[in-house]
C-alpha positions in Angstrom: 0.0 0.0 0.0 2.8 2.4 1.0 4.7 1.5 -2.2 1.8 2.3 -4.4 1.2 5.6 -2.7 4.8 6.6 -3.1 4.7 5.6 -6.8 1.5 7.6 -7.4 3.0 10.6 -5.7 6.1 10.3 -7.9 4.1 10.0 -11.0 2.1 13.2 -10.2 5.3 15.1 -9.4 6.9 14.0 -12.7 3.7 14.9 -14.6 3.7 18.5 -13.4 6.5 19.8 -15.6 4.7 18.2 -18.7 1.4 19.7 -17.8 3.0 23.1 -17.3 4.8 22.8 -20.6 1.5 22.1 -22.4 -0.1 25.1 -20.6 2.8 27.4 -21.7 2.5 26.1 -25.2 -1.0 27.7 -25.4 0.4 31.1 -24.5 -2.0 31.7 -21.6 -1.1 35.4 -21.2 -2.3 36.0 -24.8 -5.4 33.9 -24.2 -6.4 36.0 -21.2 -5.9 39.3 -23.1 -8.0 37.9 -26.0 -10.8 36.8 -23.6 -10.9 40.3 -22.0 -11.2 42.0 -25.4 -13.8 39.5 -26.5 -15.9 40.1 -23.4 -15.5 43.9 -24.0 -16.9 43.4 -27.5 -19.9 41.4 -26.1 -20.5 44.1 -23.5 -20.5 46.8 -26.1 -22.9 44.9 -28.3 -25.3 44.3 -25.5 -24.8 47.6 -23.7 -24.4 45.5 -20.6 -23.5 41.9 -19.8 -25.2 39.3 -22.0 -26.6 36.1 -20.6 -24.2 34.0 -18.7 -24.7 31.0 -21.1 -23.7 33.1 -24.1 -20.7 34.5 -22.3 -19.5 31.1 -21.2 -19.8 29.5 -24.6 -18.3 32.4 -26.5 -15.3 32.7 -24.1 -14.8 28.9 -24.2 -14.8 28.9 -28.0 -12.5 31.9 -28.4 -10.3 30.6 -25.6 -9.8 27.3 -27.4 -9.3 29.0 -30.8 -6.6 31.3 -29.4 -4.9 28.5 -27.5 -5.1 26.3 -30.6 -3.6 29.0 -32.9 -0.9 29.7 -30.4 0.0 26.0 -30.1 0.2 25.6 -33.9 2.3 28.7 -34.0 4.7 27.2 -31.5 4.8 24.0 -33.6 5.6 25.8 -36.9 8.1 28.2 -35.3 10.1 25.5 -33.4 13.1 25.9 -35.7 13.1 29.6 -35.2 12.6 29.3 -31.5 15.7 27.1 -31.2 17.9 29.8 -32.7 16.5 32.8 -30.8 17.7 33.0 -27.2 14.4 34.7 -26.1 12.4 31.7 -27.3 14.8 28.8 -26.8 13.2 27.9 -23.5 9.7 27.4 -25.0 8.2 23.9 -24.5 9.1 22.4 -28.0 12.7 23.6 -28.4 13.5 22.8 -24.7 12.1 19.3 -25.1 9.1 19.7 -22.8 6.6 18.8 -25.5 7.2 16.6 -28.5 6.3 18.4 -31.8 3.7 15.8 -33.0 1.9 16.2 -29.7 1.8 20.0 -30.0 0.5 19.6 -33.5 -2.3 17.3 -32.4 -3.2 19.6 -29.5 -3.3 22.7 -31.7 -5.5 21.0 -34.3 -7.9 19.5 -31.7 -8.3 22.9 -29.9 -8.9 24.7 -33.2 -11.5 22.2 -34.4 -13.3 22.1 -31.0 -13.5 25.9 -31.0 -15.3 25.9 -34.3 -17.7 23.3 -33.1 -18.5 25.2 -29.9 -19.0 28.6 -31.6 -21.1 27.2 -34.5 -23.4 25.1 -32.2 -23.7 27.3 -29.1 -23.1 30.9 -30.3 -23.7 31.5 -34.1 -22.3 30.7 -37.5 -20.7 34.1 -38.0 -18.6 34.0 -34.9 -17.4 30.5 -35.9 -16.6 31.7 -39.4 -14.6 34.7 -38.2 -12.8 32.7 -35.6 -11.8 30.0 -38.1 -10.7 32.7 -40.5 -8.6 34.3 -37.8 -6.9 30.9 -37.0 -6.2 30.4 -40.7 -4.8 34.0 -41.0 -2.5 33.6 -38.0 -1.3 30.0 -38.6 -1.1 29.9 -42.4 -0.9 33.4 -43.8 1.3 34.8 -41.0 3.3 32.0 -39.3 3.7 29.6 -42.2 4.1 32.0 -45.1 4.6 35.8 -44.5 6.6 35.9 -41.2 9.7 34.4 -42.9 9.4 36.1 -46.2 8.2 39.7 -46.0 8.0 42.7 -43.5 4.3 42.9 -44.5 3.7 40.0 -42.2 2.8 42.3 -39.3 -0.1 43.7 -41.4 -1.2 40.2 -42.5 -1.1 38.8 -39.0 -2.6 41.9 -37.6 -5.9 41.1 -39.4 -6.4 38.0 -37.3 -5.1 39.6 -34.2 -7.7 42.4 -34.4 -10.7 40.0 -34.5 -11.3 39.1 -30.7 -13.5 42.1 -29.8 -15.3 41.8 -33.2 -16.0 38.1 -32.5 -17.4 39.1 -29.1 -19.5 41.8 -30.7 -21.0 39.5 -33.4 -21.6 36.8 -30.8 -24.3 39.1 -29.5 -25.2 40.9 -32.7 -24.4 38.7 -35.7 -23.6 41.5 -38.1 -20.4 43.2 -39.3 -21.5 46.8 -38.8 -19.8 50.1 -38.2 -19.2 49.4 -34.5 -17.5 46.1 -35.3 -15.3 47.9 -37.9 -14.3 50.5 -35.3 -13.3 47.8 -32.8 -11.2 46.1 -35.5 -9.5 49.3 -36.5 -8.4 50.3 -33.0 -6.6 46.9 -32.3 -5.3 46.7 -35.9 -3.6 50.1 -35.5 -2.4 49.3 -32.0 -0.6 46.1 -33.0 2.1 47.7 -35.2 3.8 50.1 -32.7 3.3 47.5 -30.0 5.1 44.8 -31.9 7.8 46.9 -33.6 8.9 48.6 -30.4 9.6 45.1 -29.0 11.1 43.7 -32.2 13.7 46.4 -32.2 15.1 45.0 -29.0 15.6 41.5 -30.6 16.5 42.6 -34.1 19.8 40.6 -34.1 18.0 37.5 -32.9 15.4 37.9 -35.7 18.2 38.3 -38.2 20.0 35.1 -37.0 16.6 33.2 -37.3 15.9 34.4 -40.8 12.7 36.3 -39.8 12.3 39.2 -42.3 10.3 41.6 -40.2 10.5 45.4 -40.6 13.5 46.1 -38.3 15.5 43.4 -40.1 14.6 44.4 -43.6 14.3 48.2 -43.4 16.5 49.0 -40.4 16.0 51.0 -37.2 15.3 54.4 -38.8 12.4 53.2 -41.0 10.9 51.2 -38.1 10.9 54.3 -35.9 9.1 56.2 -38.6 6.5 53.5 -38.9 6.0 53.3 -35.1 5.3 57.1 -35.1 3.0 56.8 -38.1 0.9 54.0 -36.6 0.8 55.6 -33.1 -0.7 58.6 -34.8 -3.2 56.5 -36.8 -4.1 54.7 -33.5 -4.7 58.1 -31.8 -7.1 59.0 -34.6 -8.8 55.6 -34.6 -9.3 55.6 -30.9 -11.5 58.7 -31.3 -14.0 56.9 -33.6 -16.1 55.4 -30.7 -17.1 59.0 -29.7 -17.9 60.2 -33.1 -19.9 57.1 -34.0 -21.9 57.3 -30.8 -20.4 54.3 -29.1 -19.0 56.2 -26.1 -19.3 59.6 -24.5 -17.2 62.6 -23.6 -15.3 60.9 -20.7 -14.0 58.3 -23.1 -13.1 61.0 -25.7 -11.0 62.8 -23.1 -9.3 59.7 -22.0 -8.6 58.5 -25.5 -7.3 61.9 -26.6 -4.9 62.2 -23.6 -3.6 58.7 -23.7 -3.4 58.7 -27.5 -1.4 62.0 -27.6 0.9 60.6 -24.9 1.6 57.5 -26.9 2.0 59.5 -30.0 4.3 61.9 -28.2 6.5 59.1 -26.9 6.8 57.6 -30.4 7.8 61.0 -31.9 10.4 61.5 -29.1 11.8 58.1 -30.0 11.8 58.9 -33.7 13.9 62.0 -33.2 16.2 60.5 -30.5 19.4 58.6 -31.1 18.0 55.6 -29.3 17.6 52.3 -31.1 15.3 50.7 -28.6 12.5 52.3 -26.5 11.0 49.7 -24.1 8.9 52.3 -22.2 7.0 52.7 -25.5 6.3 49.0 -25.6 5.2 48.9 -21.9 3.0 52.0 -22.4 1.3 50.2 -25.4 0.3 47.4 -23.0 -1.4 50.0 -20.7 -2.9 52.1 -23.5 -5.2 49.5 -25.1 -6.8 48.2 -21.9 -7.3 51.7 -20.8 -9.2 52.6 -24.0 -11.5 49.6 -23.7 -12.1 50.1 -20.0 -13.2 53.7 -20.6 -15.3 52.7 -23.5 -17.2 50.3 -21.3 -17.6 52.8 -18.5 -18.8 55.6 -20.8 -20.9 53.8 -23.3 -23.5 56.1 -24.8 
């Protein structure tokens, strides 16, 4: 009896690193951010919190689709991850998860997400979610990421869909509000990603990733960061002018947008090659916009 107990405990302890590796494979931090933005889209569509059944099924479906896409991204990028020091500790290159198991998990999660959304939410949310997976896994990870600096724009399409999917889960139509939600996140992704990519430009070069800093250099990347921070500042005003939010949101969006734009312009005209405060502020800026949008809905 004692022998079996010790053996069972040993098995559980040895299983913990594997379970943790599988959890890391799904990029839980990104999943959480996606779920928050999806819930924000649902709240905006309903002008309040929808039924708990719809919230649960939508978040479950989107959570699985995000986790599935992230897992497939890890599977396809395993050769790049081995080269880059920043990513060499991820589950596949470190040996925590076998590649074929990661592939099976990613496909299973992606298929189950489509099933859940189609059967328990609506067909449009399932279609947009599936298209986002295809965009991120095939168009971005498999094709454009290694071949063109336009990959950020291509991948940005799928990355901007979570609040849209949340919105159409409640109101199954791609209207002006859905477009505004899409534009804000689409514009935000570029200065957010490029400000981080500049820090790891040498690693991207060694891995053969042809993103903007690698192909066009620091100077052009700084110009594009400033341009897209400006476009984001403009896009973040749309909720007020389309009647989605009120004056309090407008004030917050204007102040935060001008701050972000000002930081990007300072970076542009400075001699610095990396500006991590800009990256960190981008992480604060987007949730701030959505929180104020929810608090000040018209």
